N, C-alpha and C positions, 0 to 999 in steps of 0.2 A: 849722483843716484836720483832716481825718482823716489818719492815716498813710498810708494807701492815696492819698492825694488829694498828700500832700507828696511823696512817692516817684515817682510819676506825673509830679509838677510838674517834679522834677529830671530824671527820666530824658528826660522830652519837651525840656527845655534842653542835657541833654546832648547830644541826637541833632542837633538845630540846630547846635549848637555841633561834633560833628564834622562835618557835610555842610559846614560855612561853610571850617573851618580844614585838614579834609582831604579829603574826597572823599565825595561818595554813594556810590559804591562803598565804602568801607569800613565806611561806616555798614550800609548792606545786608547786608553780612558778618557785620558786629559783632549785628543783629538776627537774625539766620538762626542763629548760633550759642546766642544767648540764649533762642530759643524752642526750639530742639533740647535747649535743658541743662533748660528750665522740662518739657518733654515726657518727658525722662530723667526726671524727680522723680515723675512722675506712680502715681498706688496701681494703674492697670490693668498690667498686665505686658505686655499686647502695646505699648500706648503707650510704656510704657517702654523697651522693646527696640529700638521704632522711632527713639525721642528718639534711645540711645545711639549708634545706626547715622549720624543723621543727623549728629551731633555729631562720632565719630569722623572720617565723609566732610570735613564742613567745615574741621576741623583740619589735617589730614592733606593738604588742598589749601594750605593758607596757605603764601605764601611770606615769609624773613625779614623785610622791613620792615611786609607787612602783621599777620605774627603780632606784631610791637614794637607796632604802634599799636593791636592787639586785645586784646593786654594791658593798655595803658595804658588804654585807654578802661573794661573792667572792674574795672581799680585804683579809675579814678576815680569808677566809677559805685557802686561796695562804699562808698567814703568818703561819697557823697551818702546811701546808703541808711543807714549808720550814721549820720550827721549828723539825718536826717530822726527816726530811731529815738530819739536823746536830744532832740530837738526835742518829739515825741510824750510821752515820760515827763514830760519837766517839765511841759508843757501840763497832763496828767493830773492830776499833783501841783497845779498851779495850780487847776485846777477843783474837786479834793477840796477846800482849802482855802476856794474861795469857799464851797461849798456847807456847811461847817462854819459860816461866816460868817453865810449869810444863815439857819441853823437856829438859830444864837442870837439874831437879830433877830428870829424868831417867839416870841411867849409862850405859844404852846400847846406847844413844844417845849422841856423844860426837858434843858439837856445835863447828867446828874449821872453824876458817878464817884465810887464807894464810898459813895453816899449823900450825897453834896455837892455842891452845886450851883455847876456850874463859870461862873467869870468871863468866860472866853474859849471861842471855838470849840475843837469837839472835835479831837484831836491827828491829824495826817495820818499815816498808817500807815507804820511803819518808820522813824519823824521820832525825833528826842531828845525832842520832847515825848510821844511817845507811849512810850518806854522809860521816862521818868521818872512818868510817870501809873501805869504798870503795877505800877513798883515802891511807890508807894505805894499803888495797889490792894492788893498785894501782901502787905501789912502793915509795911511796913518805916518804922520810924521816922524821926522826925527826928534823932534824935542818932546811930543808923547810915547815914544819909543822909552828914551832915557827917561821920562817919569816913570813910565812902566817898571824898568828893571830898576829905578831906587827904591819901589815899592814890592819888590817880587820876593818872594818867601816862602816854601815849600818845606814841611815837613815830614818825612815818612817816620809813621809811628810802628815798629817793631810789637808783632802782639807773638804771646806762647801757644797755649793749648788753642784750638786743633788746628792752629797754622801750618805747620809740619810736627806730625809724629814719627816718621822716620827716624831712624837712628844717622848718626852723622858718619860712621863706617857706610852705610848704606849710599848715604847723598856723596860720599867721597870716592865711590866706585860707578857711580852712575857719571858722575863728572866725567872721569877716565875714560868711559864709554861715548861719552858727548864727545870729548877731545877726538877721540879716535877715528869717531865718524865724519867728522869735520874735515880731518884729513885725507878720507878717503874721498871726501869729494872734489879734494882740488884736482884741476884739469893736467896737473903735471906729477901724479900719480905716475910712478914705472909699474908694471904687474907684478914685480916680484915684493914692491912696497905691499901691494895689495892685498897678497897671500898672506905676508907679514901679521898684517893690520888685521887681517880677518883671524889668526891665531891668536892676537892681541884680546881681542872681543873675544873670545872661546873663553880665552880665560878667565877674563873680567867676570862673564855670565857665570863661569863655573864659582868663582869666588863668591859672587851676589847669590847664587842658589845655596852656597853650603853658609853662608852668614844669619844667622838668627836676624830675621825682618823686625822683630818686636822686643820690646823690654823685658827682664826679668823682674824688675820692679816700679813701682809708680815712678816716673820723675820726678826731682826736688826741684825746688825753685832754682837753686843752682844748677844743674841741669837743662832748664829750660835757659838760663843766661848763655850757657856753653854753646847750647844749638843758633841761637843767635849770634852769639859772635864767630858761629862757622861762618854765616851768611855775610858777616860784615866783613873777615878776612877775604873768602873765597868769592864775593860778588860784588858787594860795594867798594871795596879797596881798589878795585881796577874799575869798576862802572862809574863812579861820582866824578872821577878828575877825566875821565872820558866825555861824560855829560856836559861838562861844565865847557871842555874844548870845544865839544859840538856847538854849543851856543856860540862863543864866542865865535868862532869862524862865520857861521851863518849871520851875526849883528856886522862882521865886515864885510861881507855878500853886498849885505842889503842897506844896512846903516854903518858906512862905514867909519871909522872914529869912536863906536860906541863898543863898550863893554859891561859886562855885569862885574861890577869892582868889588861886590861884598860875598860872603858866604849866605849863599839864597836857597841852599839844599841842604838840610840838619837831617839826621836819625835821631830820633826820639825812641822810648820805651817804655813798656809799664810791668816789662816783664820782672816778676820776683818780686812784684810789687802790688801784685792784686789782691784783694779780698775778699773773693767772689767765692767764697766757702773751701779752700783747700786750708786742710790743717796744717798743713806745714807752711805755709806763708804766715810768719810772725811780723811783729816790726824787727826783732835781732836777724832776722834771714833777709829783710828789705834792705836794712842798713849794713848787709854786707858788699 
């Protein structure tokens, strides 16, 4: 699906959830505010001014419970929009990779790099493979690349607040929505599968709406550590081996025989050990 279709789909489902779980009145207020905000961003000065007036009027008329609901609706909407954008980016990369594979299978299209016939698809833009291919095209020798690999060392430092203030349960639900959108993008999806996946999106968005977005207590250093471990388990655990694999594959393509034979990508963290004024960060807490 195009990103506009995905955003429209998620927005429609969110609207249904608001009507079902709250009220049609809340949904209608949310829609009026959204439309006024869109008009406020118009290139037409008159339309923008009118949108600004409508927006100010709608917000000024909100009572506290309604304002809380509207704020929650927009917070969830922007989470869904960000998820749609991530899905669109991944799909664009997949399509680029597929086009490269199709060109490779076409005998009339020889993919060449520095005069050497490539034995694999052209690298995806901004990928590890493209970086290695550009080094080869720029004249880097095998000996120079071996020296660079021997000195290669990257350390990703995980921080605490305000990197990720959302609760882990919220992150898990968004992850499931992301996976459902990925499956819906597959060309082999059957119509009945798409219907079922739309129902799954509706269920996930409903549970997201019913889940408290904010913590009821200030996070402790231990909470911050648990949040970082979520990313280690859900993201880095699968992403880091894939990064290693892709680097070795790119090296084999452009510098046969070379490999990065050491642990060049590591994780580090100061979570739970920062003394920036948090009274809960004591020596004892940092040593746990």
